[in-house]
C-alpha positions as CSV (number, residue, x, y, z in Angstrom):
1,X,14.7,10.2,1.9
2,X,16.0,6.6,3.1
3,X,15.0,3.3,1.9
4,X,16.3,0.2,4.3
5,X,15.6,-3.1,4.0
6,X,14.7,-4.5,7.5
7,X,16.4,-7.8,8.0
8,X,15.2,-7.9,11.7
9,X,12.3,-7.4,14.0
10,X,10.1,-7.3,10.7
11,X,7.0,-7.5,12.7
12,X,7.9,-4.3,14.9
13,X,6.1,-2.7,12.2
14,X,2.6,-4.6,12.0
15,X,0.5,-1.5,12.6
16,X,1.5,-0.4,8.8
17,X,1.7,-3.7,7.5
18,X,-2.0,-4.2,8.7
19,X,-3.3,-1.0,7.2
20,X,-2.7,-2.6,3.5
21,X,-3.5,-6.3,5.2
22,X,-5.8,-6.2,8.4
23,X,-6.1,-9.5,8.9
24,X,-2.2,-11.0,11.0
25,X,-2.5,-14.5,10.3
26,X,-2.4,-13.5,6.3
27,X,0.7,-11.0,6.7
28,X,2.5,-14.5,8.5
29,X,2.1,-16.5,5.8
30,X,4.8,-14.2,3.8
31,X,6.3,-11.7,5.7
32,X,9.2,-14.0,6.8
33,X,9.3,-14.9,3.8
34,X,9.2,-11.8,1.9
35,X,12.1,-8.9,1.5
36,X,10.2,-5.4,3.5
37,X,11.8,-2.0,3.3
38,X,10.7,1.0,4.7
39,X,10.8,4.3,3.9
40,X,12.0,7.2,6.3
41,X,11.2,11.3,5.2
42,X,12.0,12.8,8.3
43,X,10.2,9.9,9.9
44,X,8.7,6.1,9.3
45,X,7.2,7.0,6.6
46,X,6.1,3.3,4.1
47,X,7.1,-0.1,3.6
48,X,6.3,-2.8,1.5
49,X,6.7,-6.6,1.8
50,X,8.1,-8.6,-1.7
51,X,8.2,-12.4,-2.5
52,X,9.8,-14.0,-4.4
53,X,7.6,-16.6,-6.6
54,X,9.8,-17.4,-9.5
55,X,12.4,-16.2,-11.9
56,X,12.5,-13.1,-13.0
57,X,9.0,-13.2,-11.4
58,X,8.3,-10.9,-7.9
59,X,5.0,-9.9,-6.2
60,X,4.1,-7.0,-3.8
61,X,2.5,-8.5,-0.7
62,X,2.0,-5.2,1.4
63,X,2.3,-1.9,0.4
64,X,1.0,0.8,3.3
65,X,1.5,4.4,3.7
66,X,1.0,5.9,7.0
67,X,-2.9,7.7,6.6
68,X,-1.3,11.6,7.1
69,X,1.4,10.7,4.3
70,X,-0.7,9.3,1.9
71,X,-1.0,11.4,-1.9
72,X,2.7,12.4,-1.4
73,X,4.4,10.5,-4.1
74,X,5.9,7.2,-1.2
75,X,4.1,4.1,-2.7
76,X,5.4,4.7,-5.8
77,X,9.0,6.1,-4.6
78,X,8.3,2.3,-3.3
79,X,7.5,0.8,-6.2
80,X,10.1,2.4,-8.4
81,X,12.8,1.5,-6.0
82,X,11.9,-2.2,-6.2
83,X,12.5,-2.3,-9.9
84,X,15.5,-0.5,-9.6
85,X,16.7,-2.7,-6.7
86,X,15.3,-5.7,-8.2
87,X,17.2,-5.6,-11.7
88,X,16.5,-9.3,-12.2
89,X,12.6,-8.4,-12.2
90,X,11.0,-8.8,-15.7
91,X,7.1,-9.0,-14.1
92,X,6.1,-7.8,-10.8
93,X,2.7,-9.0,-9.3
94,X,0.5,-7.1,-7.1
95,X,-3.3,-8.4,-5.8
96,X,-5.2,-6.0,-4.7
97,X,-9.1,-5.5,-4.0
98,X,-11.4,-4.4,-7.2
99,X,-11.8,-0.8,-6.0
100,X,-11.4,2.1,-8.0
101,X,-8.8,3.5,-5.7
102,X,-6.2,1.3,-5.5
103,X,-6.4,-0.1,-9.1
104,X,-6.3,3.6,-9.8
105,X,-3.2,3.8,-8.0
106,X,-1.7,0.8,-9.8
107,X,-2.7,1.6,-13.0
108,X,-1.3,5.0,-12.1
109,X,2.6,3.2,-11.9
110,X,2.0,1.0,-14.6
111,X,0.3,-2.1,-13.9
112,X,-2.3,-3.3,-15.9
113,X,-4.8,-6.4,-15.2
114,X,-3.1,-9.7,-14.8
115,X,-6.3,-11.9,-13.5
116,X,-8.6,-12.7,-10.4
117,X,-8.5,-15.1,-8.1
118,X,-12.4,-15.6,-7.5
119,X,-14.2,-14.9,-4.1
120,X,-10.1,-14.1,-2.5
121,X,-11.5,-12.8,0.3
122,X,-14.6,-13.9,1.2
123,X,-12.7,-17.5,1.5
124,X,-9.4,-16.4,3.3
125,X,-10.1,-14.5,5.8
126,X,-12.1,-14.6,8.8
127,X,-14.4,-11.5,8.4
128,X,-16.5,-9.6,6.0
129,X,-13.5,-6.5,4.4
130,X,-14.5,-3.5,3.0
131,X,-12.3,-0.9,1.6
132,X,-14.5,2.3,-0.2
133,X,-17.4,1.4,1.1
134,X,-17.0,-1.5,-0.5
135,X,-17.1,-5.4,-0.1
136,X,-14.2,-7.4,-0.8
137,X,-14.8,-10.6,-2.8
138,X,-12.1,-10.7,-5.8
139,X,-8.8,-10.2,-5.8
140,X,-7.2,-8.4,-8.9
141,X,-3.8,-9.1,-9.6
142,X,-1.9,-7.1,-11.6
143,X,1.1,-7.0,-14.3
144,X,3.9,-4.7,-14.8
145,X,6.8,-6.2,-17.0
146,X,10.1,-4.3,-17.6
């Protein structure tokens, strides 16, 4: 298993990025200012994009695992890698939809709820967003502190 930073053409991974954020114009808002990492385990398995928001504060903007590779620990491996890579990270934030599967994943990775952005998905996306059959409205922010 190998995790590498992508410094070249990040858009080459757009299909994987779109699994976690299905509107390309939203990805464009953070992709170039973020650090991108890909996890290879006999082929590309997962990616993530992280931005520095303040001293000691980073935000996981996008994390996606190939559909056939989900629930095998790749997402958790990337998150743990980030905490070792960013030794100055005191707080990692992540925003997600208010659905049990996503919230459960982040809770298992050591995140706790921080705050909500009311109507984030309905105000910022050009179409209704659904996950696990539920329309996304508010973005739930979670944080993990060192």
